SENU-945329 format. One line per 5 residues: number of its first residue (from 1); their letters; for each residue z, y, x of C-alpha. Coordinates in nm, 2 decimals, decimal comma, always signed. Each point is the difference from the previous one (the first is absolute). Layout:
residues N
NUM) a) Z/Y/X; ...
//
This chain:
residues 423
1) msiqr) +0,00/+0,00/+0,00; -0,10/+0,34/+0,14; +0,25/+0,28/+0,03; -0,09/+0,30/-0,23; +0,12/+0,36/+0,01
6) pkgtq) +0,31/+0,08/-0,21; -0,04/+0,09/-0,36; -0,05/+0,37/-0,05; -0,15/+0,07/+0,34; -0,36/+0,03/+0,12
11) dllpg) -0,21/-0,04/+0,30; -0,20/+0,32/+0,09; -0,32/-0,14/+0,14; -0,30/+0,16/+0,18; -0,22/+0,17/-0,26
16) viekw) +0,32/+0,12/-0,18; +0,21/+0,12/+0,29; -0,26/+0,27/+0,08; +0,07/+0,16/-0,34; +0,37/+0,00/+0,09
21) qdleq) -0,08/+0,17/+0,33; -0,21/+0,26/-0,17; +0,28/+0,08/-0,25; +0,25/+0,02/+0,28; -0,23/+0,24/+0,19
26) hirti) -0,03/+0,22/-0,31; +0,38/+0,00/-0,03; +0,05/+0,09/+0,37; -0,25/+0,28/-0,02; +0,15/+0,17/-0,31
31) creyg) +0,35/-0,04/+0,13; -0,10/+0,17/+0,32; -0,16/+0,29/-0,19; +0,31/+0,04/-0,21; +0,23/-0,01/+0,30
36) yeeir) +0,17/-0,34/-0,06; +0,11/-0,22/+0,30; +0,01/-0,38/+0,00; +0,32/-0,19/+0,00; +0,04/-0,38/+0,03
41) tpife) +0,32/-0,17/-0,11; +0,12/-0,37/+0,03; -0,14/-0,25/-0,25; +0,36/-0,12/-0,07; +0,32/+0,21/-0,04
46) atelf) +0,36/-0,04/-0,08; +0,02/-0,10/-0,37; +0,25/+0,28/-0,07; -0,26/+0,26/+0,08; -0,20/-0,10/-0,31
51) qrgvg) +0,30/-0,06/-0,21; +0,12/+0,35/+0,07; -0,34/+0,17/+0,03; -0,21/-0,16/-0,26; +0,29/-0,05/-0,25
56) ettdi) +0,19/-0,31/-0,12; -0,12/+0,05/-0,36; -0,37/-0,03/+0,09; -0,21/-0,31/-0,06; -0,10/+0,01/+0,37
61) vnkem) +0,36/-0,05/+0,12; +0,11/-0,23/-0,28; -0,30/-0,23/-0,02; -0,27/+0,05/+0,26; +0,13/+0,03/+0,35
66) ytfld) -0,05/-0,26/+0,27; +0,36/-0,01/+0,14; +0,14/-0,25/+0,24; +0,27/-0,05/+0,26; -0,11/+0,02/+0,36
71) kgdrs) +0,16/-0,22/+0,28; +0,28/+0,25/+0,03; +0,09/-0,04/-0,37; -0,13/+0,36/-0,07; -0,17/+0,06/-0,33
76) vtlrp) -0,35/+0,13/+0,07; -0,29/+0,08/-0,24; -0,37/+0,02/+0,05; -0,08/+0,36/-0,10; -0,11/+0,03/-0,37
81) egtas) -0,09/+0,37/+0,04; -0,02/+0,26/+0,27; +0,20/+0,31/-0,10; +0,35/-0,14/+0,07; -0,11/-0,12/+0,35
86) vcray) -0,15/+0,35/+0,08; +0,32/+0,17/-0,11; +0,21/-0,25/+0,22; -0,23/+0,08/+0,30; +0,04/+0,38/-0,08
91) venkl) +0,38/-0,03/+0,02; +0,03/-0,25/+0,28; -0,24/+0,19/+0,23; +0,14/+0,34/-0,10; -0,34/+0,14/-0,10
96) yggql) +0,19/+0,26/-0,20; +0,08/+0,17/+0,33; -0,36/+0,11/+0,05; -0,23/+0,23/-0,19; +0,01/-0,04/-0,38
101) pvklf) -0,15/-0,12/-0,21; -0,08/-0,34/+0,16; -0,33/-0,12/-0,14; -0,07/-0,38/+0,05; -0,23/-0,27/-0,11
106) ymgpm) +0,00/-0,38/+0,03; -0,22/-0,30/-0,07; +0,10/-0,36/+0,00; +0,09/-0,32/-0,18; +0,28/-0,01/-0,26
111) fryer) +0,15/-0,31/-0,17; +0,11/-0,06/-0,36; +0,06/-0,33/-0,17; -0,17/+0,05/-0,33; -0,27/-0,17/-0,21
116) pqagr) -0,33/+0,03/+0,17; -0,28/+0,15/-0,21; -0,31/+0,22/+0,04; +0,10/+0,29/+0,23; +0,35/-0,14/+0,06
121) frqfh) +0,10/-0,22/+0,30; +0,32/-0,12/+0,16; -0,12/+0,14/+0,33; -0,18/+0,33/-0,06; -0,08/+0,31/+0,19
126) qfgve) +0,11/+0,35/-0,06; -0,10/+0,34/+0,13; +0,26/+0,27/-0,06; +0,11/+0,35/+0,10; +0,34/+0,15/+0,02
131) vlgad) +0,10/+0,36/+0,04; +0,37/+0,05/+0,10; +0,18/+0,33/+0,02; -0,18/+0,22/-0,26; +0,08/+0,03/-0,37
136) kpivd) -0,25/+0,26/-0,13; -0,25/-0,09/-0,28; -0,29/+0,08/+0,25; +0,11/-0,31/+0,20; -0,04/-0,21/-0,31
141) aevit) -0,34/+0,15/-0,07; -0,12/-0,06/+0,35; +0,10/-0,37/-0,01; -0,18/-0,05/-0,34; -0,30/+0,20/+0,13
146) lvwdl) -0,03/-0,22/+0,31; -0,04/-0,32/-0,20; -0,23/+0,17/-0,25; -0,22/+0,12/+0,29; +0,00/-0,35/+0,16
151) ytrlg) -0,11/-0,17/-0,32; -0,27/+0,26/-0,06; -0,14/-0,04/+0,35; -0,01/-0,38/-0,05; -0,21/+0,05/-0,31
156) lkgle) +0,24/-0,13/-0,26; -0,09/+0,08/-0,36; +0,22/+0,01/-0,31; +0,31/+0,14/+0,17; +0,30/+0,12/-0,19
161) vhvns) +0,31/+0,16/+0,15; +0,31/-0,03/-0,22; +0,30/+0,22/+0,09; +0,35/+0,04/-0,14; +0,34/+0,13/+0,09
166) vgcpt) +0,28/-0,25/-0,01; +0,26/+0,28/+0,06; +0,30/+0,01/+0,23; +0,34/-0,16/-0,03; +0,12/+0,29/-0,22
171) cravh) -0,27/-0,02/-0,27; -0,05/-0,38/+0,04; +0,36/-0,04/-0,12; -0,08/+0,20/-0,32; -0,32/-0,21/-0,05
176) rtklq) +0,19/-0,32/+0,06; +0,25/+0,08/-0,28; -0,27/+0,11/-0,25; -0,22/-0,31/+0,08; +0,29/-0,24/-0,04
181) eflap) +0,09/+0,16/-0,34; -0,36/-0,04/-0,11; -0,03/-0,36/+0,11; +0,34/-0,13/-0,10; -0,08/-0,10/-0,36
186) rreql) -0,29/-0,22/+0,12; +0,15/-0,11/+0,33; +0,00/-0,37/-0,09; -0,38/+0,01/-0,08; -0,08/+0,11/+0,36
191) ckdcq) -0,13/-0,26/+0,25; +0,26/-0,16/+0,22; -0,09/+0,22/+0,30; +0,04/+0,32/-0,21; +0,33/-0,12/-0,15
196) drfer) +0,12/-0,03/+0,36; -0,14/+0,35/+0,08; +0,18/+0,16/-0,30; +0,32/+0,05/+0,20; -0,13/-0,01/+0,36
201) npmri) -0,32/+0,21/-0,02; -0,11/+0,08/-0,36; -0,28/+0,23/+0,11; -0,19/-0,30/+0,13; -0,03/-0,13/-0,36
206) ldckn) -0,26/+0,28/-0,06; -0,22/-0,17/+0,26; +0,02/-0,35/-0,14; -0,33/-0,17/-0,08; +0,14/-0,23/-0,27
211) ptcqe) -0,17/+0,10/-0,33; +0,32/-0,02/-0,20; +0,19/+0,22/+0,24; -0,29/+0,25/+0,00; +0,02/+0,01/-0,38
216) itqga) +0,37/+0,05/+0,00; -0,02/+0,28/+0,25; -0,26/+0,20/-0,20; +0,15/+0,34/-0,06; +0,29/-0,06/+0,25
221) pttld) +0,12/+0,30/+0,20; -0,19/+0,04/+0,33; +0,11/+0,16/+0,32; -0,21/+0,30/-0,08; +0,22/+0,07/-0,30
226) tlcpd) +0,31/+0,04/+0,21; -0,11/+0,16/+0,32; +0,24/+0,25/+0,15; -0,14/+0,35/+0,08; -0,05/-0,08/+0,37
231) clehf) -0,19/-0,33/-0,07; -0,21/+0,17/-0,27; -0,10/+0,28/+0,23; -0,09/-0,25/+0,28; -0,22/-0,19/-0,24
236) qelke) -0,17/+0,31/-0,14; -0,09/+0,12/+0,35; -0,13/-0,35/+0,10; -0,24/+0,00/-0,29; -0,12/+0,35/+0,09
241) lltaa) -0,06/-0,10/+0,36; -0,19/-0,32/-0,10; -0,22/+0,21/-0,23; -0,06/+0,25/+0,29; -0,10/-0,29/+0,23
246) gvsfk) -0,25/-0,14/-0,26; +0,19/-0,32/-0,06; -0,05/-0,13/-0,35; +0,33/-0,13/-0,14; +0,17/-0,11/-0,32
251) vdprl) +0,37/+0,04/-0,08; +0,15/-0,34/-0,09; +0,36/+0,03/-0,14; +0,04/-0,38/+0,01; -0,07/-0,02/+0,37
256) vrgld) +0,32/-0,08/+0,18; -0,10/-0,24/+0,28; +0,17/-0,32/+0,10; +0,24/+0,11/+0,28; +0,34/+0,16/-0,04
261) yyrkt) -0,04/+0,27/+0,26; -0,25/+0,23/-0,17; +0,10/+0,35/-0,10; -0,20/+0,28/-0,15; -0,37/-0,07/+0,07
266) afevl) -0,14/-0,35/-0,08; -0,37/-0,08/-0,01; -0,26/-0,27/-0,01; -0,37/-0,02/+0,05; -0,18/-0,23/-0,24
271) venig) -0,36/-0,12/+0,01; -0,24/-0,18/-0,24; -0,15/-0,35/+0,03; +0,25/-0,19/+0,21; +0,18/-0,19/-0,28
276) aqsai) +0,36/+0,03/-0,10; +0,12/+0,13/+0,33; -0,17/+0,34/-0,04; +0,25/+0,20/+0,21; -0,13/+0,04/+0,36
281) cgggr) +0,26/+0,24/+0,12; +0,35/+0,10/-0,09; +0,27/+0,23/+0,14; +0,24/+0,28/-0,05; +0,29/+0,20/+0,13
286) ydglv) +0,31/-0,17/+0,14; +0,24/+0,28/+0,11; +0,31/-0,23/+0,02; -0,15/-0,30/+0,18; +0,07/+0,10/+0,36
291) eqvgg) +0,37/+0,05/-0,07; +0,01/-0,35/-0,16; -0,11/-0,16/+0,32; +0,25/+0,20/+0,21; -0,18/+0,32/+0,09
296) pqtpg) +0,06/+0,37/-0,07; -0,10/+0,17/-0,32; -0,38/+0,00/+0,02; -0,26/+0,05/-0,28; -0,30/-0,23/+0,00
301) igfam) -0,31/-0,09/-0,18; -0,27/-0,26/+0,05; -0,24/-0,25/-0,15; -0,12/-0,35/+0,06; -0,33/-0,16/-0,09
306) gmerv) -0,09/-0,37/+0,00; -0,30/-0,03/+0,22; -0,12/-0,32/-0,17; -0,01/+0,19/-0,33; -0,20/+0,29/+0,15
311) laalq) -0,26/-0,24/+0,14; -0,02/-0,17/-0,34; -0,06/+0,34/-0,16; -0,26/+0,07/+0,26; -0,17/-0,33/-0,08
316) asnpl) +0,00/+0,09/-0,37; -0,14/+0,35/+0,07; -0,26/-0,16/+0,23; +0,00/+0,24/+0,30; +0,11/-0,28/+0,24
321) nnltk) -0,34/-0,03/+0,15; +0,04/+0,36/+0,12; +0,33/-0,08/+0,16; -0,13/-0,30/+0,20; -0,16/+0,11/+0,33
326) kefvr) -0,31/-0,21/+0,07; -0,07/-0,15/+0,34; -0,21/+0,25/+0,19; -0,22/-0,21/+0,24; -0,04/-0,37/+0,05
331) fvalg) -0,17/-0,11/+0,32; -0,23/-0,30/-0,05; -0,07/-0,19/+0,32; -0,25/-0,28/+0,06; +0,06/-0,18/+0,33
336) eeaqk) +0,27/+0,00/+0,26; -0,13/+0,31/+0,19; -0,04/+0,19/-0,32; +0,35/-0,09/-0,10; +0,14/+0,13/+0,33
341) kcftf) -0,18/+0,33/-0,05; +0,11/+0,03/-0,36; +0,36/-0,07/+0,10; -0,03/+0,29/+0,26; -0,12/+0,24/-0,27
346) vsqlr) +0,27/-0,11/-0,25; +0,28/+0,04/+0,26; -0,12/+0,35/+0,10; -0,03/+0,11/-0,37; +0,34/-0,13/-0,09
351) rkgip) +0,16/+0,19/+0,28; -0,15/+0,32/-0,15; +0,14/-0,07/-0,34; -0,32/-0,14/-0,16; +0,04/-0,31/-0,23
356) asidl) -0,23/-0,25/+0,16; -0,01/-0,38/-0,02; -0,20/-0,30/+0,14; -0,07/-0,35/-0,12; +0,24/-0,24/+0,18
361) lgrsl) -0,16/-0,33/-0,11; -0,36/+0,02/+0,15; -0,16/-0,03/-0,34; -0,37/+0,06/-0,09; -0,15/+0,34/-0,06
366) kaqlk) -0,01/-0,06/-0,37; +0,36/-0,12/-0,01; +0,12/+0,30/+0,20; -0,18/+0,25/-0,22; +0,14/-0,17/-0,31
371) tadka) +0,35/+0,04/+0,15; -0,07/+0,37/+0,08; -0,10/+0,05/-0,37; +0,32/-0,17/-0,13; +0,21/+0,21/+0,23
376) qarya) -0,17/+0,31/-0,15; -0,11/+0,12/+0,34; -0,21/+0,32/+0,00; -0,20/-0,10/+0,31; -0,11/-0,32/+0,17
381) aiige) -0,08/+0,04/+0,37; -0,23/-0,29/+0,09; -0,07/-0,12/+0,36; -0,20/-0,31/+0,07; -0,20/-0,13/+0,30
386) demnr) -0,29/+0,25/-0,05; +0,24/+0,29/-0,04; +0,18/-0,10/+0,32; -0,33/+0,00/+0,18; -0,09/+0,35/-0,13
391) qvvil) +0,35/+0,13/+0,02; +0,01/+0,12/-0,36; +0,22/-0,06/-0,31; -0,14/-0,04/-0,35; +0,22/+0,21/-0,22
396) rdltl) -0,03/-0,10/-0,37; +0,15/+0,22/-0,27; +0,13/-0,26/-0,24; +0,04/+0,25/-0,28; -0,35/+0,16/+0,01
401) geqte) -0,18/-0,30/+0,14; -0,15/+0,20/+0,28; +0,00/-0,08/+0,37; -0,08/+0,17/+0,33; +0,00/-0,09/+0,37
406) lpfae) +0,24/+0,16/+0,25; +0,01/-0,03/+0,37; +0,31/-0,16/+0,14; +0,09/+0,33/+0,17; +0,00/+0,19/-0,33
411) teeel) +0,16/-0,26/-0,23; +0,36/+0,08/+0,05; -0,04/+0,38/-0,04; -0,22/-0,04/-0,31; +0,25/-0,23/-0,18
416) iqkyr) +0,29/+0,24/+0,08; -0,21/+0,29/-0,14; -0,08/-0,20/-0,32; +0,36/-0,10/-0,05; +0,12/+0,36/+0,03
421) eeq) -0,26/+0,12/-0,25; +0,14/-0,25/-0,26; +0,37/+0,10/+0,04
//
């Protein structure tokens, strides 16, 4: 019996991984333009970090974490999300001692034990940004604008940005009381999870996808109904800034997100045509989180997006072919001497940053050209016995079907020029 990959994981194979690399390059480019620096944190952390940082009332901590004892009997957990780890690194490395705000981004695998389905895996990959040390609405607007700009550049269609304010501890306490009063007469009709949430975190009931719970909560008080003056002003200014930046958004009073640490701004980005898991980004403000993991009082805001879901959305929108870079030139050699010459050309071009390849199996001309077509190469550079004698390369444009002859002495420079023209 062969060994298979664990349930809820996937192998990223050639032909697919290139799309991941292109997405990662877009991410790095936009983060650099926005002034965000990369951070990399451990794949596993002390379990207490996520219990304190993510929240013990969340489904992630209660049901989904991969937690185990190491050989020193210490409880460790494979990270289920990135924000708590970034905050821990911010505190442990005293990043608060430098220039504020600290603007960071991360990419990497996360782990949650949940039922695999389309767009949801047990090992998945997230890109996220975190801004620590600034509490103004303009920071929230920049974070939302960054993800909006990224998706727009990628060519995603049918985007919706949903925003809400979940308030601060002061107005959340008022909302909690009003919501419990509203739900109390029908508490027993709520699903089991929401019955548990009634005392621990009743706001999460508004986010339940159970149809019965959704019906029961129709007309329930929302956080927008109880915002204190400070939170209301913050939310109003955020909406004005998003409008000024040209970001189309919708106010969603039922949007509360699934993590305990959110305050004030909460948002999601949704997209059409990827099934039930239509949210491809979510985030919000977490002004109390750094203190919960042992640091000084520090405001923060960020988002995370599942990269698998973004790629699924791109597949549905069908701009993936634009994201995949084609092979530029495939050298086709016939005979040992021609192969040596082709290998020289390929080596020189690669050292100058030109994507070039060569057949490694000594196949026929027809087979090599077929392989070049399958690799979506733009050019085939053909050298056989006759070309060796005449010291020329036949350069065939595989897109236009045209071909020319180039002297050996001019081949490298001509290919470099053509590559630059296409960039």
